[in-house]
GUVO-87658 format. One record per residue (C-alpha): x, y, z; residue number from 1; residue in one letter. Coordinates in steps of 0.25 Angstrom, whole numbers. Layout:
N
    px    py    pz pos code
     X     Y     Z NUM    A
...
% end
This chain:
253
    px    py    pz pos code
  -161   407    86   1    M
  -153   401    98   2    G
  -141   397    92   3    A
  -127   400   100   4    K
  -113   397    97   5    T
   -99   402   101   6    A
   -90   392    92   7    L
   -75   394    91   8    L
   -68   384    78   9    A
   -53   380    75  10    F
   -54   372    62  11    A
   -44   367    52  12    D
   -55   363    41  13    G
   -70   362    42  14    D
   -77   364    54  15    I
   -92   355    50  16    R
   -81   343    44  17    A
   -75   341    59  18    A
   -88   342    65  19    L
   -95   332    58  20    R
   -83   323    61  21    G
   -81   328    75  22    A
   -77   318    86  23    T
   -75   321   101  24    R
   -62   327   103  25    A
   -55   325   118  26    E
   -59   333   127  27    R
   -43   337   131  28    A
   -41   342   116  29    E
   -53   348   117  30    T
   -50   356   129  31    E
   -34   361   128  32    A
   -42   368   114  33    L
   -52   373   125  34    V
   -39   379   133  35    R
   -33   384   121  36    Q
   -44   394   115  37    V
   -48   397   133  38    H
   -32   401   137  39    P
   -32   401   150  40    G
   -47   398   154  41    Y
   -51   385   165  42    D
   -55   375   154  43    V
   -63   362   161  44    E
   -73   351   156  45    P
   -87   354   153  46    A
   -98   346   148  47    D
   -98   343   134  48    D
  -106   346   122  49    G
  -108   345   108  50    T
  -111   357    97  51    L
  -124   354    96  52    F
  -127   360   108  53    E
  -115   369   112  54    D
  -112   379   101  55    T
  -112   391   112  56    Y
  -107   385   126  57    P
  -112   392   139  58    P
   -98   402   146  59    D
   -87   394   149  60    D
   -90   382   141  61    I
   -83   379   128  62    T
   -86   365   119  63    Y
   -74   363   111  64    A
   -71   351   103  65    M
   -60   349    93  66    K
   -59   340    79  67    L
   -50   338    69  68    A
   -48   352    66  69    G
   -58   359    72  70    V
   -57   365    85  71    E
   -71   370    91  72    L
   -77   377   102  73    Y
   -89   383   107  74    C
   -85   393   117  75    D
   -92   406   118  76    Q
   -80   412   123  77    R
   -73   409   109  78    L
   -82   416   100  79    V
   -83   433   100  80    L
   -93   442    96  81    G
   -82   448    88  82    H
   -75   436    80  83    T
   -65   442    74  84    S
   -57   444    88  85    E
   -53   431    90  86    L
   -44   428   101  87    P
   -29   427    96  88    E
   -30   413   105  89    H
   -42   407    98  90    L
   -35   412    86  91    R
   -20   406    89  92    Q
   -28   392    92  93    A
   -34   394    78  94    G
   -23   395    70  95    A
   -20   390    58  96    G
   -38   385    59  97    R
   -52   392    54  98    R
   -56   398    66  99    I
   -73   399    65 100    I
   -81   406    77 101    M
   -96   406    77 102    H
  -103   414    87 103    A
  -120   418    88 104    M
  -128   420    98 105    H
  -144   418    96 106    S
  -147   427   108 107    A
  -141   439   101 108    V
  -142   433    86 109    D
  -126   435    85 110    A
  -115   430    77 111    L
  -103   428    75 112    A
   -93   421    67 113    F
   -78   422    61 114    A
   -69   414    56 115    V
   -53   413    55 116    W
   -43   405    43 117    E
   -30   405    48 118    D
   -30   418    57 119    G
   -39   426    47 120    E
   -50   431    50 121    L
   -60   426    39 122    I
   -74   430    42 123    R
   -80   435    55 124    S
   -96   439    57 125    L
  -103   445    71 126    S
  -114   449    72 127    L
  -128   453    79 128    S
  -143   461    77 129    P
  -136   468    90 130    D
  -121   471    87 131    S
  -121   470    72 132    G
  -111   467    62 133    I
   -98   465    71 134    Q
   -89   459    63 135    E
   -93   455    48 136    N
   -78   452    44 137    I
   -72   445    32 138    G
   -80   439    19 139    T
   -95   434    23 140    P
   -95   418    22 141    Y
  -105   412    11 142    D
  -115   407    21 143    F
  -116   423    25 144    E
  -120   428    12 145    L
  -134   429    14 146    P
  -135   435    27 147    Y
  -129   444    22 148    W
  -135   445     9 149    A
  -148   447    16 150    G
  -153   434    15 151    E
  -156   431    28 152    H
  -163   445    35 153    P
  -170   444    47 154    V
  -185   445    48 155    K
  -194   450    58 156    P
  -198   441    68 157    I
  -214   442    68 158    P
  -222   448    78 159    G
  -209   456    86 160    W
  -212   472    86 161    P
  -201   483    83 162    N
  -193   473    75 163    Q
  -183   480    67 164    G
  -175   475    54 165    P
  -164   466    60 166    Y
  -153   472    60 167    P
  -142   462    53 168    L
  -144   457    41 169    P
  -146   442    46 170    F
  -148   435    57 171    H
  -134   433    65 172    P
  -138   419    69 173    L
  -143   413    57 174    K
  -131   415    49 175    L
  -125   409    62 176    G
  -131   396    57 177    E
  -124   397    45 178    E
  -112   401    49 179    A
  -112   390    59 180    L
  -114   380    50 181    R
  -104   385    40 182    A
   -94   386    50 183    L
   -96   375    58 184    F
  -105   365    51 185    G
  -119   367    59 186    F
  -129   376    63 187    V
  -136   378    77 188    I
  -149   382    73 189    E
  -155   378    59 190    G
  -158   367    51 191    R
  -144   357    51 192    P
  -140   354    37 193    E
  -135   340    33 194    P
  -121   344    36 195    D
  -120   351    49 196    D
  -113   346    57 197    V
  -119   337    67 198    D
  -117   346    80 199    T
  -124   336    91 200    E
  -112   326    86 201    A
  -101   335    89 202    V
   -96   336   104 203    H
   -90   347   111 204    L
   -83   346   123 205    H
   -85   357   134 206    G
   -76   365   145 207    F
   -78   374   153 208    R
   -68   386   151 209    V
   -67   397   163 210    T
   -59   410   164 211    D
   -51   405   176 212    P
   -50   422   182 213    S
   -66   422   181 214    G
   -65   437   172 215    A
   -71   429   159 216    E
   -82   424   169 217    Q
   -86   437   175 218    A
   -85   446   163 219    A
   -94   437   157 220    R
  -104   438   168 221    E
  -103   456   168 222    A
  -105   453   154 223    L
  -120   444   158 224    Y
  -123   453   169 225    A
  -122   467   158 226    K
  -130   460   147 227    A
  -142   456   157 228    L
  -142   470   163 229    R
  -143   476   148 230    A
  -156   464   144 231    M
  -168   472   152 232    G
  -178   467   156 233    P
  -186   456   149 234    P
  -196   459   139 235    R
  -207   449   135 236    T
  -217   450   121 237    F
  -230   443   117 238    R
  -235   441   106 239    M
  -247   449   102 240    G
  -260   445    94 241    P
  -253   451    83 242    D
  -242   443    82 243    G
  -232   454    87 244    T
  -224   451    99 245    M
  -226   461   110 246    R
  -218   465   124 247    E
  -227   463   134 248    V
  -223   467   150 249    S
  -220   455   161 250    P
  -231   448   167 251    G
  -244   453   154 252    S
  -239   440   149 253    Y
% end
């Protein structure tokens, strides 16, 4: 799986219907909304994108769109591991509307999504195999129930040695795709359904959004450096004659 999302939406009604009829919004109007969700940041034009390609933008890039009744942002900084901890300025930006957050990352099998209705948190789920269940607030949606009931267990990967049970009752990215379809009307991986949104047709305005003090960028670089130090040396595996994967030393393959 290679699915990644960093989505935040403010909606008056059904997002799926709004995205199906998406038309290109004015850049100036969209830029004003980006400034609202990133107060105090420098905002400059960047290349535009689509919902098909840009659900998980690189650092310092925001993609956004405004439709009748819906504002949608793709931005790593607007999604949180503990999704219930929505910053106050985002609560205010979505006041009186439905707020939906969706984040998943295939590198760590992480999923987080949350929904607020009129300022009240209705559902928040955040989990990954390494961190476990960080948040599980509110009543699960119907699309979640088969996963919690154990109908989608993670099966061992054939050939890999020393596999213990998967630490969660389902794969977060599989549930993440179900949540994405239910909440936004499309999927990234898997078979599209006839009424799914055509994400290639949904235009997004792009912006470079940076902290003028440089503090955010410095903190991010320090975090990346720490993660690299913790990774350790790379390991290489090769399939043996019996079909199992075996670790091999550098230069032996």
